[in-house]
C-alpha positions in Angstrom: 66.8 98.6 75.0 67.2 97.8 78.7 68.8 100.7 80.6 72.3 100.2 81.8 72.9 99.5 85.1 74.1 102.9 87.2 77.2 103.4 88.6 77.6 103.0 92.3 79.6 106.4 93.8 82.9 105.0 95.9 84.5 107.6 98.0 88.2 106.8 99.4 89.1 108.9 102.4 92.4 109.0 103.9 94.7 111.6 105.9 96.7 113.0 103.0 98.2 112.2 99.6 101.5 112.8 99.7 104.2 109.8 99.5 103.6 106.3 100.6 102.3 102.8 100.1 99.1 103.7 101.1 99.0 106.7 98.4 100.3 104.7 95.6 97.4 102.4 96.4 94.8 104.8 96.1 96.4 105.8 93.0 96.0 102.3 91.4 92.6 102.6 92.5 92.1 105.7 90.2 94.1 103.7 87.5 92.6 100.4 87.7 89.6 100.2 89.2 86.4 98.7 86.9 85.1 102.3 85.6 81.9 100.6 83.8 80.9 99.7 87.2 82.3 102.4 89.8 82.8 106.0 90.1 85.3 107.3 92.2 85.8 110.2 94.4 88.6 110.7 97.2 88.3 112.9 100.3 91.8 114.4 102.2 91.4 114.8 106.3 94.4 117.2 105.6 96.0 119.8 103.2 98.9 117.5 102.5 98.6 116.9 98.9 101.7 115.6 96.6 102.3 113.7 93.5 99.7 111.0 94.4 96.8 113.8 94.4 98.1 114.9 91.1 98.3 111.6 89.7 94.8 110.5 90.6 93.5 114.3 89.5 95.1 113.2 85.6 93.1 110.3 85.7 90.2 112.3 85.7 89.1 111.6 89.4 88.2 114.6 92.1 90.4 114.8 95.4 88.5 117.0 97.8 90.3 118.6 100.8 87.6 118.2 103.8 86.6 119.5 106.2 88.0 122.6 107.4 87.7 122.8 111.4 87.7 119.5 113.9 85.0 117.7 116.0 81.3 118.2 115.1 82.3 120.7 112.5 84.3 117.9 110.6 81.6 115.3 111.4 78.7 117.5 109.6 81.2 118.5 107.0 81.6 114.9 105.7 77.8 114.0 106.3 76.9 116.9 104.4 79.4 116.1 101.4 78.7 112.0 100.9 74.8 113.1 100.9 75.6 116.0 98.2 77.3 113.8 96.4 75.3 110.9 96.8 77.9 108.4 97.8 76.8 104.9 98.0 79.6 103.4 99.5 82.5 105.2 101.8 85.7 103.4 101.9 88.4 105.0 104.8 91.7 103.8 105.1 94.1 103.6 108.6 92.8 105.5 111.8 92.2 109.2 111.6 89.4 108.5 108.7 88.0 105.6 110.2 87.7 107.6 113.2 86.5 110.7 111.9 84.4 109.5 108.7 82.8 106.5 109.8 80.0 107.8 111.7 79.0 110.6 108.8 79.0 107.8 106.4 76.5 105.7 108.5 74.7 108.2 109.0 74.4 109.9 105.2 73.0 108.2 102.1 75.8 105.9 102.0 74.6 102.0 101.5 77.7 100.4 103.3 81.0 101.6 104.6 84.4 100.0 104.1 87.9 100.5 106.4 91.1 99.1 105.9 94.0 99.0 108.3 97.2 99.5 106.6 99.6 98.9 109.2 100.4 97.4 113.0 100.9 101.0 114.0 98.0 102.7 116.3 97.2 105.1 119.1 97.9 103.6 122.3 95.5 105.7 124.6 92.4 104.4 125.9 90.4 106.8 124.4 91.3 106.3 120.7 91.1 102.5 121.3 87.5 103.0 122.6 86.2 105.0 119.2 88.2 102.6 117.3 86.2 99.4 118.3 83.2 101.7 117.9 83.4 102.6 114.6 84.7 99.0 113.9 81.0 98.2 114.5 79.4 100.5 112.8 81.5 99.7 109.7 80.0 97.0 107.3 83.8 95.3 106.8 86.9 95.9 108.3 89.4 94.9 105.8 93.2 94.0 107.1 96.2 93.9 104.4 97.7 91.2 106.3 96.8 88.1 108.3 98.8 90.0 111.2 96.8 93.0 111.1 93.4 90.7 110.6 94.5 89.3 114.2 95.5 93.0 115.7 91.9 93.9 114.3 90.0 91.3 116.3 92.2 91.5 119.2 93.0 94.7 119.9 90.1 96.3 117.9 87.1 93.5 119.1 86.0 93.8 115.5 83.8 90.6 115.1 85.2 88.1 113.3 82.1 88.2 110.9 83.0 91.5 109.5 86.6 90.9 108.9 88.4 90.5 105.7 92.2 90.2 104.6 92.9 91.6 101.4 96.5 91.2 100.7 97.8 94.3 98.8 99.3 94.6 95.6 101.7 96.1 93.1 101.5 96.7 89.2 103.7 93.8 87.9 103.6 96.1 84.6 105.9 98.8 85.9 107.9 95.8 87.9 109.0 93.3 85.0 111.5 90.4 86.1 114.8 91.3 85.4 116.5 88.8 88.1 119.4 90.0 90.5 122.9 91.5 89.2 125.7 89.8 90.1 127.0 92.3 92.2 127.3 92.0 96.0 125.2 95.3 96.1 122.0 95.4 98.6 119.5 97.9 98.2 116.7 98.9 100.2 113.4 101.5 99.3 111.4 103.3 101.6 110.5 106.3 103.9 113.7 107.0 105.9 111.3 106.8 109.6 112.5 105.3 112.4 109.9 102.2 112.2 112.1 101.5 109.4 115.0 100.8 111.9 117.9 101.7 109.2 120.5 102.1 111.8 120.1 98.5 112.2 120.6 97.7 108.6 123.7 100.1 108.6 125.1 98.5 111.7 124.4 95.1 110.0 126.2 96.3 106.7 129.6 97.5 109.0 129.6 94.5 110.4 129.1 92.4 107.2 131.7 94.2 105.5 134.3 92.4 107.3 133.8 89.5 105.4 132.5 90.6 102.1 134.8 93.7 101.4 132.7 94.7 97.9 129.4 95.2 99.7 127.7 98.1 98.9 124.3 99.5 99.9 121.9 101.7 98.0 119.8 103.5 100.0 116.0 104.8 98.5 113.9 107.5 99.8 113.9 110.0 102.2 112.6 111.0 105.4 112.8 113.0 108.6 115.5 110.6 109.3 117.9 111.0 106.4 120.3 113.7 108.0 121.0 111.8 111.2 121.3 108.5 109.0 123.7 109.9 106.4 125.6 111.2 109.7 125.7 107.7 111.2 127.1 106.3 108.0 129.9 108.9 107.9 130.4 108.0 111.8 131.4 104.4 111.1 133.1 105.2 107.8 130.6 103.8 105.6 130.2 106.5 103.0 132.2 104.6 100.6 129.8 101.6 100.9 126.5 103.4 101.2 124.5 105.5 98.7 121.5 107.7 99.5 119.7 108.0 96.4 116.7 110.1 98.0 113.3 109.9 96.4 113.5 108.5 93.2 111.0 108.1 90.0 113.0 105.1 88.5 112.6 102.5 91.6 112.4 99.4 88.9 116.0 100.2 87.6 117.5 100.6 90.5 116.2 97.4 91.7 117.5 96.0 88.8 121.3 97.2 89.6 121.3 95.3 93.0 122.0 91.7 94.0 119.7 91.2 96.8 117.3 93.3 99.2 117.1 94.2 102.4 114.2 94.9 104.9 115.4 96.3 108.1 112.0 97.4 109.7 110.9 97.2 113.6 107.0 96.7 111.6 105.4 96.3 108.7 101.8 95.7 107.9 102.6 94.4 104.3 105.5 95.9 102.5 104.7 97.4 99.0 108.9 97.8 98.3 109.1 94.2 99.4 107.0 92.9 96.7 108.1 95.3 93.9 112.1 93.9 94.6 110.6 89.8 94.5 108.5 91.0 91.1 112.1 92.2 89.5 113.3 89.0 90.5 115.6 89.9 93.7 116.2 87.4 96.5 115.1 89.4 99.8 116.4 89.9 103.3 113.6 90.5 105.6 113.0 91.0 109.6 110.4 88.4 110.5 107.5 91.3 111.4 104.2 92.0 110.6 103.3 91.1 107.1 106.6 90.5 106.1 106.3 86.3 106.6 103.3 86.6 104.6 105.2 88.0 101.6 108.5 85.9 102.2 109.0 82.0 102.0 111.4 81.2 104.1 114.5 79.5 102.3 112.5 79.6 99.1 112.4 83.5 97.9 114.8 84.7 100.4 115.8 84.5 104.3 113.6 86.2 107.5 115.4 87.1 110.4 114.9 88.7 113.8 113.8 92.0 114.3 116.2 94.7 116.3 119.2 92.2 115.8 122.3 93.5 113.9 124.7 90.5 114.3 121.5 88.1 112.7 120.8 90.9 109.7 124.6 90.4 109.0 124.9 86.8 109.2 122.3 86.5 106.7 124.1 89.8 104.2 126.8 87.2 104.3 125.1 84.6 104.0 123.4 85.7 100.7 126.4 87.4 99.7 128.5 83.9 99.9 125.6 81.8 97.5 125.4 83.8 94.6 124.5 80.7 92.4 120.9 80.5 94.8 119.8 84.3 93.8 118.4 83.3 90.7 116.3 80.4 91.7 115.1 82.4 95.0 114.4 85.7 92.6 112.1 83.2 90.3 110.3 81.8 92.7 109.8 85.4 94.4 108.2 86.3 90.8 105.8 83.4 90.9 104.8 84.2 94.5 103.9 87.8 93.7 102.5 86.8 90.4 100.2 84.6 92.0 99.2 86.3 95.1 100.3 90.1 95.0 99.3 91.9 91.9 97.4 95.1 92.0 94.7 93.9 89.7 93.8 91.0 91.8 94.0 93.4 95.0 91.2 95.4 93.6 89.2 92.9 92.2 88.6 91.5 95.6 87.9 94.9 96.5 85.4 95.6 94.1 83.8 91.9 94.8 83.6 93.2 98.3 81.7 96.4 97.4 79.3 94.2 95.4 78.5 92.2 98.1 77.5 94.9 100.3 75.9 97.2 98.0 71.7 97.1 97.0 71.5 95.6 93.7 69.0 97.3 91.7 
């Protein structure tokens, strides 16, 4: 009887396992990967652990906090870890893991190194850019989560074209079943309340739009460093009767089903999981035309794209949406079809596993 083929050992390296889109994707790697072909390990380069780390461990996969110290001490510890654990492929996520783990991985037993850039943000210092370009050349493949990020990798990161791939992020469609928009002028936005989400602009737009849509309401789901200031701003605008700050929630699909439409006001986005989740539930969406948003939203079909940092344009889109509720269902159904076709978590993981098989040696 022929021996079963050995499993490849894949190590995902991230900076944290706190809340966030990247961390949610790592949980899905643990939950939905092909366990007959791959064993997974997870390395975190800080002690910032949260529910995603607990979920990964509950699924039976180890989470290692590595290493103490900085500089050469960290590089040696990572090199030792990859060798001792007999890692076949190291997969780094975002800038810090890329800069710290790619060289040790390249020098270790590992056969291949993959890096994923999950957003547009990055250091602007010449030193960081220099290191990023060098590590990009050491990696076997650099994966961008949108075509917009792919262009950044090529132009700013100087990643050779033949080393670049684009794999769109995906969501768990079973967790976000289609429900369709609620018959209410209730907008919703979901995400960490940080400066990049530009929620000031959204609050100003709600304030402007409410003059024409008296029953307009907004749910803000998530928390972050900006939350206290945003609540104070809403209070100063007299919007507390229109806005609900709900904090971090585990019932996001149910909350989405209570809304008529979704709004994303971000300055920048890599590829928004929250936008895809709203479309999966069947909400029409309004989003700023930044980063990968235009790759998710089909303007005029699944929603409306507006210029960034323009509260008046955002307000006009909100008023326009509220004035044509008869179009919501068709937009929501088109959004669901688009997510099913292009942004499922199963499709994303299958694409990564095909890439792993392409790069790893065959026994």
